[in-house]
ZAMARGU-4260 file (C-alpha; in steps of 0.2 Angstrom, whole numbers, plus 5000, padded with zeros to 4 digits):
<rodrens>
0) 5000/5001/5000 | 5009/5018/4994 | 5010/5029/5007 | 4994/5041/5005 | 4983/5025/5003
5) 4989/5020/5018 | 4986/5037/5027 | 4967/5039/5018 | 4965/5023/5027 | 4970/5026/5045
10) 4962/5043/5048 | 4946/5034/5044 | 4949/5019/5058 | 4937/5019/5071 | 4945/5012/5088
15) 4933/5000/5095 | 4941/5003/5112 | 4929/5010/5124 | 4933/5020/5142 | 4930/5008/5156
20) 4933/4993/5147 | 4953/4985/5146 | 4944/4972/5135 | 4938/4981/5121 | 4954/4989/5117
25) 4963/4970/5114 | 4963/4972/5094 | 4974/4963/5082 | 4987/4978/5084 | 4987/4977/5105
30) 4987/4958/5104 | 5005/4959/5091 | 5015/4965/5107 | 5014/4954/5121 | 5020/4966/5132
35) 5004/4976/5132 | 4994/4966/5142 | 5007/4961/5155 | 5011/4980/5157 | 4992/4982/5159
40) 4993/4995/5145 | 4975/4990/5143 | 4968/4997/5159 | 4976/5012/5153 | 4969/5017/5140
45) 4952/5014/5147 | 4957/5025/5158 | 4957/5039/5142 | 4976/5038/5142 | 4986/5036/5125
50) 5003/5049/5129 | 4995/5062/5119 | 5003/5078/5123 | 5020/5072/5130 | 5036/5069/5121
55) 5049/5055/5123 | 5065/5053/5114 | 5074/5037/5106 | 5094/5041/5107 | 5097/5024/5095
60) 5103/5020/5081 | 5091/5033/5070 | 5072/5028/5067 | 5065/5027/5051 | 5056/5044/5050
65) 5044/5038/5034 | 5038/5024/5043 | 5018/5021/5041 | 5017/5022/5061 | 5027/5037/5065
70) 5018/5050/5054 | 5019/5066/5059 | 5023/5062/5076 | 5042/5060/5076 | 5056/5074/5074
75) 5074/5072/5073 | 5088/5081/5079 | 5104/5084/5072 | 5120/5086/5081 | 5139/5081/5079
80) 5158/5086/5082 | 5164/5102/5079 | 5168/5104/5064 | 5162/5089/5058 | 5152/5093/5040
85) 5142/5075/5037 | 5141/5056/5040 | 5151/5051/5025 | 5167/5048/5036 | 5166/5036/5049
90) 5185/5029/5049 | 5202/5033/5044 | 5209/5052/5046 | 5194/5064/5047 | 5182/5055/5052
95) 5171/5061/5065 | 5152/5059/5072 | 5138/5068/5062 | 5118/5060/5064 | 5102/5070/5058
100) 5091/5057/5069 | 5085/5049/5053 | 5089/5027/5051 | 5108/5024/5052 | 5115/5012/5037
105) 5125/4997/5040 | 5138/4987/5030 | 5143/4971/5031 | 5158/4964/5017 | 5155/4950/5007
110) 5161/4933/5016 | 5175/4923/5006 | 5170/4903/4998 | 5179/4897/5015 | 5168/4909/5028
115) 5152/4902/5020 | 5157/4885/5019 | 5162/4886/5039 | 5144/4893/5040 | 5137/4876/5032
120) 5148/4866/5043 | 5140/4874/5059 | 5125/4874/5053 | 5128/4854/5050 | 5137/4849/5065
125) 5122/4858/5073 | 5130/4873/5080 | 5119/4886/5075 | 5101/4884/5067 | 5095/4884/5049
130) 5088/4901/5053 | 5102/4908/5060 | 5112/4903/5045 | 5100/4911/5035 | 5101/4925/5045
135) 5119/4927/5041 | 5119/4922/5024 | 5108/4939/5022 | 5119/4949/5032 | 5132/4954/5020
140) 5129/4971/5009 | 5119/4986/5015 | 5106/4986/5027 | 5093/5000/5036 | 5098/4999/5056
145) 5083/4993/5061 | 5085/4994/5083 | 5081/5011/5084 | 5065/5011/5073 | 5060/4995/5084
150) 5062/5005/5097 | 5054/5017/5094 | 5039/5006/5088 | 5037/5000/5104 | 5035/5017/5111
155) 5025/5025/5102 | 5019/5016/5084 | 5002/5023/5080 | 4986/5012/5084 | 4978/5015/5068
160) 4971/4999/5064 | 4985/4990/5055 | 5002/4982/5060 | 5004/4985/5079 | 5006/5000/5090
165) 5016/5007/5105 | 5013/5010/5124 | 5008/5025/5121 | 5002/5026/5104 | 4997/5047/5103
170) 5014/5052/5111 | 5026/5064/5101 | 5044/5056/5100 | 5059/5063/5095 | 5075/5054/5087
175) 5095/5056/5091 | 5106/5045/5086 | 5119/5036/5098 | 5128/5028/5083 | 5132/5033/5066
180) 5133/5023/5050 | 5143/5007/5053 | 5155/4995/5043 | 5159/4977/5046 | 5166/4962/5040
185) 5162/4943/5043 | 5169/4942/5059 | 5163/4957/5067 | 5145/4951/5062 | 5150/4934/5069
190) 5158/4942/5084 | 5175/4931/5081 | 5193/4936/5083 | 5199/4947/5069 | 5183/4957/5068
195) 5186/4973/5059 | 5169/4987/5063 | 5169/5005/5061 | 5157/5016/5069 | 5158/5035/5078
200) 5150/5039/5092 | 5144/5057/5099 | 5157/5066/5105 | 5157/5077/5124 | 5153/5092/5115
205) 5140/5082/5104 | 5132/5077/5119 | 5132/5094/5124 | 5120/5098/5109 | 5108/5082/5109
210) 5104/5087/5128 | 5103/5106/5123 | 5090/5104/5109 | 5080/5090/5121 | 5077/5104/5133
215) 5071/5114/5119 | 5060/5102/5113 | 5054/5099/5132 | 5057/5080/5129 | 5052/5072/5148
220) 5060/5057/5144 | 5074/5049/5134 | 5077/5029/5128 | 5094/5022/5129 | 5093/5006/5122
225) 5113/5004/5121 | 5127/5002/5132 | 5145/4998/5132 | 5144/4980/5123 | 5153/4972/5138
230) 5148/4961/5153 | 5151/4966/5170 | 5153/4953/5180 | 5158/4960/5198 | 5155/4979/5206
235) 5176/4982/5203 | 5174/4981/5185 | 5161/4992/5184 | 5170/5004/5197 | 5184/5002/5185
240) 5174/5007/5169 | 5169/5023/5177 | 5186/5027/5180 | 5191/5031/5162 | 5190/5049/5161
245) 5179/5052/5144 | 5168/5041/5155 | 5168/5053/5170 | 5163/5066/5160 | 5148/5059/5148
250) 5144/5052/5166 | 5143/5072/5169 | 5132/5077/5156 | 5122/5062/5156 | 5116/5068/5174
255) 5115/5084/5172 | 5105/5083/5158 | 5092/5072/5167 | 5094/5084/5185 | 5093/5101/5177
260) 5079/5095/5165 | 5067/5086/5175 | 5072/5071/5162 | 5071/5052/5165 | 5082/5042/5156
265) 5080/5025/5153 | 5092/5013/5151 | 5092/4994/5145 | 5100/4984/5160 | 5111/4975/5147
270) 5111/4958/5135 | 5125/4951/5145 | 5116/4933/5154 | 5113/4936/5172 | 5128/4949/5173
275) 5126/4966/5183 | 5117/4979/5174 | 5129/4990/5165 | 5137/5004/5171 | 5126/5017/5159
280) 5110/5009/5169 | 5121/5012/5185 | 5126/5027/5185 | 5116/5035/5201 | 5131/5024/5211
285) 5141/5035/5203 | 5132/5053/5205 | 5118/5050/5218 | 5110/5064/5214 | 5104/5059/5198
290) 5094/5044/5206 | 5078/5053/5205 | 5080/5053/5185 | 5086/5035/5180 | 5078/5018/5177
295) 5087/5003/5173 | 5076/4990/5164 | 5078/4970/5164 | 5070/4959/5148 | 5058/4948/5154
300) 5052/4931/5145 | 5032/4928/5143 | 5033/4919/5157 | 5037/4933/5167 | 5055/4925/5171
305) 5069/4934/5167 | 5077/4931/5151 | 5091/4920/5148 | 5101/4934/5139 | 5095/4948/5149
310) 5108/4953/5163 | 5100/4958/5182 | 5098/4974/5191 | 5112/4971/5201 | 5121/4987/5207
315) 5105/4997/5200 | 5089/4986/5208 | 5082/5002/5219 | 5079/5012/5200 | 5076/4994/5192
320) 5062/4989/5183 | 5058/4974/5174 | 5047/4973/5156 | 5043/4962/5141 | 5057/4961/5129
325) 5058/4945/5124 | 5048/4943/5103 | 5042/4958/5104 | 5035/4961/5088 | 5039/4981/5081
330) 5042/4992/5066 | 5058/4993/5056 | 5062/4999/5040 | 5064/4988/5022 | 5071/4989/5006
335) 5083/4987/4996 | 5099/5001/4996 | 5112/5002/4984 | 5130/5012/4985 | 5148/5008/4990
340) 5159/5008/5003 | 5170/5023/5001 | 5191/5018/5002 | 5206/5029/5001 | 5220/5022/4991
345) 5226/5010/5002 | 5209/5001/5003 | 5207/5008/5019 | 5189/5010/5023 | 5183/5029/5025
350) 5163/5029/5024 | 5149/5024/5017 | 5141/5033/5002 | 5122/5028/4998 | 5116/5030/4983
355) 5098/5022/4982 | 5087/5015/4996 | 5069/5010/4996 | 5059/5015/5011 | 5045/5001/5015
360) 5037/5000/5032 | 5039/4981/5038 | 5039/4974/5055 | 5051/4962/5065 | 5053/4952/5081
365) 5068/4955/5092 | 5073/4949/5110 | 5084/4960/5124 | 5084/4971/5137 | 5083/4985/5121
370) 5064/4979/5118 | 5061/4980/5138 | 5066/4998/5138 | 5056/5004/5129 | 5039/4997/5135
375) 5046/5007/5151 | 5048/5022/5140 | 5030/5021/5134 | 5025/5018/5150 | 5031/5033/5157
380) 5023/5042/5143 | 5006/5036/5149 | 5007/5043/5166 | 5015/5060/5163 | 4998/5062/5155
385) 4988/5053/5167 | 4999/5064/5180 | 5002/5081/5174 | 5004/5091/5190 | 5019/5080/5194
390) 5039/5081/5191 | 5045/5067/5181 | 5054/5061/5195 | 5039/5059/5204 | 5031/5050/5188
395) 5043/5038/5188 | 5043/5035/5207 | 5022/5030/5204 | 5030/5020/5190 | 5043/5008/5203
400) 5032/5009/5216 | 5016/5003/5207 | 5028/4986/5200 | 5023/4968/5204 | 5033/4961/5214
405) 5043/4946/5208 | 5056/4935/5212 | 5062/4938/5230 | 5050/4948/5241 | 5053/4966/5239
410) 5065/4976/5227 | 5078/4964/5224 | 5097/4962/5214 | 5085/4952/5200 | 5070/4961/5194
415) 5073/4973/5204 | 5054/4982/5210 | 5045/4970/5199 | 5037/4971/5185 | 5028/4986/5177
420) 5010/4988/5182 | 5001/5000/5173 | 4984/4994/5179 | 4989/5001/5198 | 5002/5014/5193
425) 4987/5024/5187 | 4979/5022/5202 | 4994/5035/5211 | 5008/5031/5221 | 5010/5013/5228
430) 5021/5020/5240 | 5033/5035/5245 | 5051/5035/5243 | 5056/5047/5249 | 5047/5065/5255
435) 5035/5070/5240 | 5033/5088/5235 | 5015/5089/5224 | 5009/5104/5217 | 4992/5101/5211
440) 4992/5115/5199 | 4980/5104/5182 | 4968/5091/5184 | 4969/5071/5181 | 4974/5068/5163
445) 4962/5054/5157 | 4944/5050/5162 | 4937/5052/5177 | 4931/5037/5186 | 4929/5043/5205
450) 4914/5054/5213 | 4915/5070/5218 | 4925/5085/5214 | 4943/5079/5216 | 4957/5085/5204
455) 4963/5066/5206 | 4960/5052/5217 | 4975/5040/5222 | 4964/5023/5225 | 4982/5014/5230
460) 4986/5009/5247 | 5005/5021/5251 | 5015/5014/5260 | 5033/5022/5263 | 5047/5031/5274
465) 5043/5048/5263 | 5031/5061/5269 | 5018/5072/5258 | 5019/5088/5255 | 5001/5095/5246
470) 5004/5111/5235 | 4992/5120/5223 | 4977/5126/5219 | 4969/5108/5218 | 4957/5094/5226
475) 4969/5078/5228 | 4960/5065/5235 | 4968/5050/5244 | 4955/5035/5245 | 4966/5020/5251
480) 4972/5012/5266 | 4987/5022/5266 | 5005/5022/5282 | 5017/5032/5275 | 5028/5046/5284
485) 5016/5061/5290 | 5007/5074/5277 | 5010/5094/5277 | 4995/5102/5267 | 5002/5117/5262
490) 4987/5124/5248 | 4971/5118/5240 | 4961/5103/5243 | 4968/5086/5251 | 4955/5072/5255
495) 4956/5055/5265 | 4945/5042/5263 | 4953/5027/5267 | 4961/5022/5286 | 4979/5031/5287
500) 4988/5024/5300 | 5004/5036/5296 | 5021/5039/5305 | 5022/5054/5309 | 5009/5068/5311
505) 4996/5076/5296 | 4999/5095/5299 | 4988/5109/5289 | 4999/5126/5285 | 4986/5132/5273
510) 4973/5125/5260 | 4959/5113/5265 | 4958/5095/5273 | 4946/5084/5271 | 4944/5070/5282
515) 4930/5058/5279 | 4940/5041/5282 | 4951/5038/5298 | 4967/5044/5306 | 4973/5031/5316
520) 4986/5035/5329 | 4989/5049/5320 | 4990/5067/5325 | 4982/5081/5320 | 4990/5098/5319
525) 4982/5112/5311 | 4995/5128/5310 | 4983/5137/5295 | 4970/5135/5284 | 4957/5124/5288
530) 4950/5104/5294 | 4936/5097/5290 | 4931/5081/5299 | 4920/5068/5293 | 4928/5051/5297
535) 4936/5049/5315 | 4953/5051/5323 | 4957/5036/5332 | 4972/5037/5345 | 4979/5055/5341
540) 4979/5070/5346 | 4972/5084/5336 | 4978/5103/5340 | 4970/5117/5329 | 4982/5132/5329
545) 4978/5151/5333 | 4976/5154/5315 | 4967/5138/5309 | 4949/5132/5308 | 4940/5112/5313
550) 4925/5109/5306 | 4914/5094/5305 | 4902/5080/5311 | 4915/5067/5312 | 4924/5062/5329
555) 4940/5067/5337 | 4952/5057/5350 | 4957/5072/5361 | 4957/5089/5356 | 4966/5106/5358
560) 4959/5122/5351 | 4969/5139/5350 | 4961/5144/5334 | 4944/5140/5330 | 4931/5125/5329
565) 4916/5125/5320 | 4905/5109/5322 | 4896/5103/5309 | 4895/5104/5290 | 4889/5119/5280
570) 4873/5118/5293 | 4870/5109/5308 | 4878/5098/5315 | 4889/5089/5331 | 4906/5085/5332
575) 4913/5073/5343 | 4928/5071/5354 | 4930/5054/5364 | 4943/5060/5375 | 4947/5076/5383
580) 4944/5093/5375 | 4955/5109/5378 | 4949/5127/5374 | 4962/5142/5374 | 4962/5159/5382
585) 4962/5169/5364 | 4951/5155/5351 | 4935/5152/5345 | 4919/5142/5346 | 4908/5146/5331
590) 4890/5139/5333 | 4878/5138/5319 | 4859/5140/5325 | 4844/5134/5318 | 4825/5134/5323
595) 4826/5120/5334 | 4843/5116/5335 | 4862/5122/5334 | 4878/5114/5333 | 4887/5106/5347
600) 4901/5097/5352 | 4901/5082/5364 | 4915/5077/5374 | 4918/5060/5382 | 4931/5066/5394
605) 4933/5084/5404 | 4933/5097/5394 | 4944/5113/5399 | 4938/5127/5395 | 4951/5141/5396
610) 4941/5156/5389 | 4937/5158/5369 | 4925/5166/5364 | 4909/5160/5357 | 4903/5166/5342
615) 4885/5162/5336 | 4883/5162/5318 | 4870/5177/5310 | 4853/5171/5315 | 4835/5176/5316
620) 4835/5174/5331 | 4819/5171/5347 | 4819/5178/5362 | 4820/5162/5376 | 4830/5150/5363
625) 4840/5139/5370 | 4854/5126/5363 | 4865/5116/5371 | 4882/5118/5363 | 4892/5107/5373
630) 4890/5091/5381 | 4903/5084/5392 | 4909/5071/5405 | 4912/5085/5414 | 4915/5104/5411
635) 4927/5115/5420 | 4933/5132/5417 | 4922/5145/5407 | 4921/5154/5388 | 4926/5171/5389
640) 4910/5177/5383 | 4898/5174/5369 | 4896/5186/5352 | 4882/5183/5340 | 4871/5193/5328
645) 4854/5191/5333 | 4845/5201/5316 | 4840/5214/5331 | 4847/5225/5346 | 4834/5221/5355
650) 4843/5202/5358 | 4859/5194/5365 | 4866/5181/5368 | 4870/5172/5383 | 4880/5159/5393
655) 4875/5146/5405 | 4884/5131/5414 | 4879/5115/5421 | 4892/5103/5427 | 4891/5094/5412
660) 4882/5104/5397 | 4887/5122/5392 | 4870/5132/5385 | 4867/5148/5374 | 4853/5155/5377
665) 4845/5171/5366 | 4842/5185/5380 | 4836/5204/5380 | 4848/5214/5374 | 4843/5233/5373
670) 4827/5236/5381 | 4810/5242/5370 | 4809/5257/5381 | 4825/5262/5375 | 4818/5268/5360
675) 4801/5275/5365 | 4798/5295/5361 | 4781/5296/5369 | 4773/5292/5386 | 4762/5282/5377
680) 4776/5270/5370 | 4785/5271/5384 | 4772/5263/5392 | 4768/5249/5382 | 4787/5245/5379
685) 4789/5245/5399 | 4775/5233/5401 | 4784/5222/5384 | 4800/5224/5393 | 4792/5213/5406
690) 4784/5199/5399 | 4792/5181/5400 | 4801/5177/5388 | 4789/5163/5381 | 4778/5175/5378
695) 4774/5179/5355 | 4774/5195/5359 | 4790/5198/5369 | 4798/5185/5354 | 4790/5194/5341
700) 4794/5212/5347 | 4812/5208/5351 | 4815/5203/5335 | 4813/5218/5326 | 4823/5237/5323
705) 4821/5249/5332 | 4812/5259/5318 | 4798/5246/5317 | 4800/5244/5336 | 4794/5261/5336
710) 4781/5258/5325 | 4772/5244/5333 | 4773/5251/5350 | 4760/5262/5343 | 4751/5251/5335
715) 4749/5237/5349 | 4743/5247/5363 | 4726/5249/5363 | 4728/5270/5365 | 4711/5268/5349
720) 4701/5263/5364 | 4707/5277/5375 | 4702/5290/5360 | 4685/5282/5359 | 4681/5285/5375
725) 4684/5304/5369 | 4671/5303/5355 | 4659/5297/5365 | 4662/5309/5379 | 4658/5322/5364
730) 4644/5312/5357 | 4637/5313/5374 | 4638/5331/5374 | 4632/5333/5358 | 4615/5325/5365
735) 4616/5340/5378 | 4617/5353/5367 | 4602/5346/5355 | 4591/5345/5370 | 4596/5363/5378
740) 4592/5369/5360 | 4575/5360/5359 | 4571/5371/5376 | 4579/5386/5370 | 4567/5386/5353
745) 4554/5382/5362 | 4554/5395/5376 | 4556/5407/5363 | 4543/5419/5356 | 4543/5414/5338
750) 4537/5396/5344 | 4522/5403/5356 | 4516/5410/5342 | 4508/5393/5341 | 4489/5390/5344
755) 4486/5393/5364 | 4476/5378/5365 | 4490/5367/5357 | 4500/5362/5372 | 4506/5344/5363
760) 4522/5345/5352 | 4531/5331/5344 | 4548/5331/5334 | 4560/5322/5324 | 4576/5328/5320
765) 4591/5321/5309 | 4607/5326/5316 | 4626/5322/5307 | 4643/5327/5315 | 4660/5325/5312
770) 4674/5329/5323 | 4695/5328/5321 | 4706/5327/5339 | 4722/5333/5333 | 4740/5322/5337
775) 4747/5327/5355 | 4764/5321/5351 | 4758/5305/5359 | 4740/5301/5355 | 4739/5301/5336
780) 4724/5312/5327 | 4708/5305/5328 | 4694/5307/5315 | 4677/5304/5318 | 4658/5306/5312
785) 4642/5299/5317 | 4625/5301/5314 | 4608/5303/5323 | 4590/5301/5321 | 4580/5309/5337
790) 4562/5309/5340 | 4552/5317/5356 | 4535/5322/5363 | 4535/5336/5376 | 4521/5346/5383
795) 4517/5363/5390 | 4509/5361/5409 | 4503/5378/5416 | 4508/5387/5401 | 4524/5389/5410
800) 4532/5371/5412 | 4536/5362/5398 | 4541/5343/5400 | 4548/5332/5386 | 4554/5313/5381
805) 4565/5311/5367 | 4574/5296/5359 | 4586/5293/5348 | 4597/5280/5339 | 4613/5281/5327
810) 4629/5277/5320 | 4646/5281/5319 | 4664/5276/5316 | 4681/5283/5323 | 4699/5281/5312
815) 4716/5283/5318 | 4724/5279/5303 | 4743/5284/5310 | 4738/5268/5322 | 4728/5258/5309
820) 4714/5256/5321 | 4694/5259/5315 | 4680/5257/5327 | 4662/5258/5323 | 4648/5259/5335
825) 4630/5256/5334 | 4620/5270/5348 | 4605/5269/5356 | 4598/5285/5368 | 4584/5290/5380
830) 4583/5306/5388 | 4571/5319/5399 | 4571/5337/5397 | 4559/5350/5405 | 4559/5369/5408
835) 4551/5385/5414 | 4550/5403/5412 | 4545/5416/5423 | 4545/5431/5410 | 4562/5433/5404
840) 4570/5421/5414 | 4569/5402/5409 | 4576/5387/5416 | 4580/5371/5409 | 4588/5355/5413
845) 4589/5336/5407 | 4595/5319/5410 | 4599/5305/5396 | 4606/5288/5394 | 4616/5279/5380
850) 4621/5264/5376 | 4637/5258/5364 | 4638/5244/5353 | 4657/5244/5347 | 4666/5235/5334
855) 4683/5236/5334 | 4698/5232/5325 | 4717/5236/5323 | 4730/5230/5313 | 4747/5228/5322
860) 4761/5228/5312 | 4775/5218/5318 | 4788/5219/5305 | 4785/5205/5293 | 4769/5199/5303
865) 4752/5206/5303 | 4739/5205/5315 | 4721/5211/5316 | 4716/5211/5334 | 4700/5215/5335
870) 4682/5214/5352 | 4666/5220/5354 | 4664/5230/5366 | 4647/5238/5375 | 4650/5257/5381
875) 4638/5265/5394 | 4634/5284/5395 | 4626/5297/5406 | 4621/5315/5402 | 4615/5328/5411
880) 4612/5348/5408 | 4606/5361/5421 | 4604/5379/5410 | 4599/5397/5412 | 4596/5410/5403
885) 4589/5429/5401 | 4581/5435/5387 | 4582/5452/5381 | 4569/5461/5369 | 4578/5471/5354
890) 4562/5477/5347 | 4548/5467/5342 | 4558/5453/5332 | 4573/5452/5341 | 4577/5445/5357
895) 4597/5441/5365 | 4598/5430/5377 | 4612/5425/5389 | 4614/5410/5396 | 4625/5398/5408
900) 4625/5380/5409 | 4634/5367/5417 | 4633/5349/5409 | 4643/5331/5413 | 4645/5317/5402
905) 4649/5299/5409 | 4657/5286/5397 | 4662/5268/5406 | 4664/5248/5400 | 4667/5235/5407
910) 4684/5222/5405 | 4684/5214/5388 | 4698/5204/5378 | 4703/5205/5362 | 4708/5192/5348
915) 4717/5191/5335 | 4736/5186/5338 | 4750/5188/5353 | 4747/5209/5352 | 4727/5205/5358
920) 4724/5214/5374 | 4714/5210/5389 | 4707/5229/5394 | 4701/5232/5411 | 4684/5242/5415
925) 4685/5261/5414 | 4675/5275/5420 | 4679/5294/5412 | 4670/5309/5416 | 4669/5326/5411
930) 4661/5342/5414 | 4658/5357/5405 | 4653/5375/5410 | 4647/5384/5394 | 4643/5402/5393
935) 4636/5412/5377 | 4622/5423/5370 | 4611/5417/5361 | 4601/5429/5347 | 4585/5427/5339
940) 4575/5437/5325 | 4560/5432/5316 | 4550/5439/5301 | 4532/5445/5300 | 4520/5438/5288
945) 4507/5451/5281 | 4494/5446/5293 | 4506/5451/5306 | 4512/5434/5310 | 4531/5430/5311
950) 4534/5415/5300 | 4555/5414/5298 | 4569/5414/5314 | 4584/5414/5311 | 4600/5418/5323
955) 4615/5410/5331 | 4624/5406/5345 | 4641/5413/5352 | 4648/5403/5368 | 4663/5397/5377
960) 4664/5383/5385 | 4679/5376/5399 | 4681/5356/5402 | 4685/5348/5416 | 4688/5330/5423
965) 4696/5314/5412 | 4699/5327/5399 | 4714/5315/5393 | 4704/5298/5393 | 4717/5280/5397
970) 4714/5265/5395 | 4722/5249/5406 | 4726/5233/5397 | 4738/5219/5398 | 4744/5207/5387
975) 4743/5186/5390 | 4753/5183/5403 | 4759/5204/5406 | 4753/5216/5417 | 4744/5230/5417
980) 4748/5245/5407 | 4739/5263/5405 | 4740/5273/5388 | 4730/5288/5386 | 4719/5293/5370
985) 4716/5309/5362 | 4713/5325/5375 | 4697/5335/5373 | 4702/5353/5374 | 4699/5361/5389
990) 4692/5377/5381 | 4682/5377/5366 | 4672/5390/5356 | 4654/5384/5352 | 4644/5394/5336
995) 4629/5389/5330 | 4617/5396/5315 | 4599/5391/5314 | 4584/5394/5304 | 4566/5391/5307
1000) 4552/5392/5296 | 4535/5390/5300 | 4525/5379/5288 | 4509/5382/5297 | 4503/5390/5314
1005) 4507/5375/5323 | 4520/5367/5313 | 4542/5372/5314 | 4554/5366/5302 | 4571/5369/5311
1010) 4588/5371/5301 | 4604/5374/5310 | 4624/5371/5311 | 4635/5368/5327 | 4652/5372/5328
1015) 4668/5370/5341 | 4685/5373/5341 | 4697/5370/5353 | 4716/5370/5354 | 4719/5352/5347
1020) 4703/5349/5333 | 4687/5355/5331 | 4669/5348/5329 | 4655/5350/5314 | 4637/5347/5315
1025) 4621/5348/5303 | 4604/5346/5309 | 4586/5347/5303 | 4570/5347/5314 | 4552/5346/5312
1030) 4541/5351/5324 | 4522/5349/5326 | 4510/5358/5341 | 4493/5348/5344
</rodrens>
């Protein structure tokens, strides 16, 4: 298949692999390399990992970049010895190293006939296999160097539906040559004496250039499937090799490149059949600071035993791992190559010249640690994608510490840490070999398979002697049962869900610790930041520093708090302490309050309170609420105090102590009376301040703002009942004045022009009145109105006496808008009146009784709560007056009558109770009496008809009235469970100016129609009335 056609086929490939299903990744490609399943790569793929975005390098004999498995994912590095112009000179004078990362060429000189015959005899003798004979016979001539391409294929060949694929099939790769083109003779091909081999390796300058370019390309792992080509049987032989000056300088270069660039150097251990791993695989022995960046790899057969040809880990065991390397199927270059060996005039080899090279993508099987190492390099790429926040060295430790143990238990000289196990590695470290500082600045790579908001979840049981330090803003969860050497949390979120028995404390210096699992025999020390304990601390001591906060609903073993403790988890909760608890001076106990419950600290042992403040979170508290905030086997000491925003200045928090408990209660704060500005408000507030805490009204009032309280005090005090007394007192006086006005009219000259024998009279009157009492800074303004229908009968006795009886019924209402109060009343009245004349002098008197049936309602706004207390009240009244006047005739048709009147009005109601909410009042019986003294002038004139009789009368009255007695009625009342308090209503002015106008028209000699207007004005209000009366004599 041509390359464009192959690329098109690959682009249309639909991968059957599914997230969460490792078996779905077992395609023909996958199965071509048995090593993929052996290392658990399918589990990594099922977690969404492919190596994408990770760059690895192959330092080998070059890679066929044109191979179909590397399309668009292979970069090459060109580097050379100083001054070396090309790859042409590999031997003789001027030989130097030059490489451009592409595949190298190998030339094996032709065999002579004796050499061929010798090979065939070896085959006949069974010393080599027929396959080996065929291989040897195929060697003469040009060939592609296959090694580097094969290695690159194992690392990252594409998963495209054809051939095979690498471990990290989406990773990017960089190729750099370790060897130049190679020339060898027959002996070299057979590894026999007399071997001649020409090839160049990079010098020190070239190596420095190589690693500078690797750093520029941000390569994170380099595969080195090469070695010194000799075996090391003893430690001394390794040490002797390392004493070479060139080796020492190269050691420094390799080590510095790894250390300075966080670069992992993966070295094949060597193929020396059980001897020690090579010097380069063992380099950290000679440069210890390079150890975190080094990996040595031995070769496993399919039965997971060491391949017979593989070296052992040996002295590299602490950074050595085992991986499949036997019969590994991978990419190789193929194709016919034509060219020649370049020689000097004496026939000595100088280099190779390739004229034409066919480029064919092919595959082959190879064995060796060279094939094991790229499995590890590809595995690193997958884990670097999985843990993008880890350093390369930390990823290497994950790889080592999650390996499956082989051979002798633990890390051994043959297999090192054991078989690489990606299935386990993708769940985090297996142990912390050294102190590990993780900066979680990015979420985990691959598919998220855990619940919750964590950025990553380390699900392995982590052991080791290292301490974990967590930085970065991310959320890291450890869900295994861990036994490593303690934790320091500096930033972000760290969550522990398993059972953690650590060798040192968990220290929080910042961020948030979430303990959903257990800390066993492990101290928790909070210096800054906070911890939320939903799980359990068993056997360890908890200390909360001055700048730290601990919350949760879990269990502590014993605790000391110098900072803040806050039971609960974003809501009401209980935190348990199985041992003793100590609250230090300067500390804080934060309590969330609810409607019925609160946060609580339950201490099985002794609670020692050396001060510290209780801070209750802002809440719409209610007077009398009680919360148990601490239970203990024994309570010693006290908190320094309590602070809490209750939502109202009239409430505050208080603490009470018993031998085994501490309670928080909502108590009275600022007195309601402190915001009162009037006498009524003060009396009302004082009574409200004395209500028991259980009173619904007290609990409501103390939740309000000062402005709301002032408004409520005016609406709940019953002032409207006192003001109603004033209105009814004035209505009673209207009855007195109406009766007196009737007598004045009937005793006038105009009225006496009836027939002499008509001594009986009857009348009917309609009266409509309206009045207003002004506000006085204590009581609110009152408006009232009433209509009254009266009828009466009177009789003249002996010519000078007149006696009569009258009855009335009416309806009225009172409105106090400032107090949202309204009352309506139906009235019934019955009265007697009498008068006598002695020429110009007249005496008038009357008495009456009244009944008022009142429906009263007021609206009480208690903040957002609206109540409508209401009541039905029966009021009674008594009215009486005595008036004397002297008439002066002003001609024949006008009279002026000065008069003097005394009157009294009494109003009384019995005790009654409102209904309609907590502000409903129980009102005591009340009696009000007012005496009026009035002095005035009454003027009347009349007009005569043609026959000489007067037919029309009009006139007016001007008077001054003085009132004494209960001018400012009061109401005594109490709320349920409270004491009596008294408030005053609007006042009846002590002084008033009275005036009226009246008009009388005779309809016949014995019938009269009258119209009148009455007005009264005082310093605090006015009163107006219109009336019409028809009377007839008979």
